[in-house]
C-alpha positions in Angstrom: 96.7 97.7 77.1 98.4 95.6 79.4 99.6 93.6 76.7 101.0 96.8 75.5 102.6 97.7 79.0 103.9 94.6 79.4 105.7 94.3 76.1 106.8 97.8 76.5 108.5 96.9 80.0 110.1 93.9 78.5 111.6 95.6 75.4 112.9 98.4 77.9 114.8 95.5 79.9 116.3 94.4 77.1 117.5 97.6 75.9 118.8 98.3 79.2 121.1 95.1 79.4 122.1 96.1 75.6 123.2 99.3 77.0 125.0 98.0 79.9 126.7 95.0 77.9 130.1 95.1 76.6 130.0 92.1 74.7 129.8 92.1 70.9 126.7 91.0 69.1 126.7 87.2 69.3 124.6 84.9 66.8 122.2 84.4 69.2 121.9 88.2 69.7 121.6 88.6 66.0 118.6 86.4 66.0 116.9 88.1 68.9 117.3 91.2 67.4 115.5 89.6 64.2 112.6 88.3 66.3 113.8 84.8 65.5 113.3 83.8 69.1 113.3 79.8 68.7 116.4 80.3 66.7 118.1 82.5 69.0 117.4 80.2 72.2 119.2 77.5 70.3 122.2 79.4 69.5 122.3 80.8 73.1 122.1 77.0 74.3 125.1 76.1 72.0 126.7 78.8 73.4 126.3 77.6 77.0 127.8 74.3 76.3 131.3 76.1 76.2 130.3 79.1 78.8 127.9 77.4 81.3 128.3 80.2 83.8 127.8 83.2 81.6 125.1 85.5 83.0 124.8 87.3 79.7 123.7 84.2 77.8 121.6 82.9 80.4 119.7 86.1 80.4 119.3 86.3 76.8 118.3 82.8 76.4 115.8 83.6 79.1 114.5 86.6 77.1 114.2 84.5 74.2 112.0 81.8 75.9 109.8 84.6 77.6 109.2 85.6 74.0 108.2 82.4 73.0 105.9 82.5 75.9 107.5 79.5 77.8 107.7 81.3 81.2 109.0 78.5 83.0 112.5 77.8 80.5 112.6 81.7 81.1 112.4 81.7 85.0 114.9 78.7 85.3 117.6 80.6 82.9 117.0 83.9 85.1 117.6 82.2 88.4 120.4 80.6 87.5 121.8 83.7 86.0 120.9 85.3 89.7 122.4 82.5 91.1 125.6 83.2 89.6 125.3 87.2 90.0 122.9 87.9 92.8 123.1 91.9 92.3 122.2 92.0 88.7 119.7 94.2 88.6 118.6 93.3 85.1 117.9 89.7 85.7 115.9 90.6 89.3 114.3 93.2 87.0 113.4 90.0 84.2 112.2 87.9 87.4 110.2 90.7 88.5 108.3 91.1 85.1 107.8 87.4 84.5 106.2 87.3 88.1 104.0 90.1 87.1 102.8 88.6 83.9 102.0 85.6 85.7 99.9 87.9 88.5 102.3 86.9 91.4 102.6 90.3 92.4 104.2 89.2 96.2 107.3 87.9 94.2 107.4 90.6 91.6 107.6 93.1 94.4 110.3 91.0 96.0 112.4 91.1 93.1 111.8 94.4 92.0 112.5 95.5 95.5 115.7 93.8 95.6 116.8 95.5 92.3 115.9 99.0 93.5 118.0 98.8 96.7 120.9 98.3 94.4 123.4 101.2 94.2 123.0 102.9 90.6 119.6 101.0 90.0 117.6 102.3 87.1 114.2 104.0 87.3 112.6 101.0 86.1 113.4 99.4 89.3 111.1 101.7 91.3 108.8 101.7 88.6 108.2 97.7 88.8 108.0 97.9 92.4 105.2 100.7 92.1 103.4 98.5 89.8 103.3 95.6 91.9 102.4 97.7 95.1 99.6 99.2 93.0 98.5 95.9 91.8 98.3 94.5 95.5 96.2 97.7 96.6 99.2 99.4 98.7 98.3 102.4 97.3 100.6 105.0 99.5 103.8 102.8 99.0 102.8 102.9 95.3 102.9 106.6 94.8 105.8 106.9 96.5 107.8 104.5 94.3 106.3 105.7 91.1 107.6 109.5 92.4 110.9 107.8 93.1 110.8 106.5 89.2 110.1 109.9 88.1 112.6 111.4 90.3 115.3 109.1 88.9 114.0 109.6 85.3 111.9 112.8 84.7 110.9 111.4 81.2 109.6 108.3 82.2 106.4 108.5 80.3 104.7 105.3 81.5 105.6 105.9 85.4 103.2 109.4 85.0 100.6 107.4 83.0 100.5 104.4 86.0 100.7 107.3 88.5 97.9 109.0 86.9 95.8 105.9 86.6 96.5 105.5 90.5 95.4 108.8 91.1 92.3 108.5 89.1 91.5 105.7 91.7 92.3 107.6 94.4 89.9 110.0 93.2 92.6 112.4 92.5 91.6 114.0 88.9 93.7 116.9 89.0 96.8 115.5 89.9 95.7 112.5 87.5 95.4 115.0 84.7 98.9 116.4 85.4 100.5 113.1 85.3 98.4 112.3 82.1 99.8 115.8 80.5 103.1 114.9 81.2 102.9 111.3 79.6 101.5 113.0 76.6 104.2 115.4 76.3 106.4 112.2 76.4 104.7 110.6 74.0 103.8 107.5 76.1 101.2 105.2 74.4 97.5 105.7 75.8 98.1 108.8 77.6 96.5 111.2 75.1 93.5 108.7 75.3 93.4 108.6 79.4 93.8 112.6 79.3 90.8 112.7 76.9 88.6 110.2 79.0 89.4 112.0 82.5 90.2 115.3 81.9 87.8 117.0 79.3 
């Protein structure tokens, strides 16, 4: 289940970046979309020879490296992109997600929090902040951050689901079941099983 959640977060970050990008699809992008991550990484490396400070290309090569499980390579690309564009919330969220995968929740929170503070940041920033706080056992702060993610995006099924799990841990079964029910209505994977397990 954790790998599914992690994959969904990564996929959402890629979609978010593509939605915000005004660039045409490059050879690297086309290969990435075909899930040919090693070839995509090589294509991005070739592009970077001519555009070494292009944040978009660095970000996408980092994503390709992440998909190949080369987390150190991904981290290096994301950090270089962040040096060039310190307020790029996609890069910040990718670093938060990468640190979360490595169970470094303090750094995950650091990057997610920075992203959440940027005006116009997406609900995903609050969600990733909440997820890190949840793992660190800071339940009150995590509940607040999940609530903020839901406030920003009423159709954020994963936020309802995760908040429901947190409420189960806090013995608030009624509140958890309400969140699971909303997550089920939004077709979030695993929500139906959680609702059946805890609410019936």
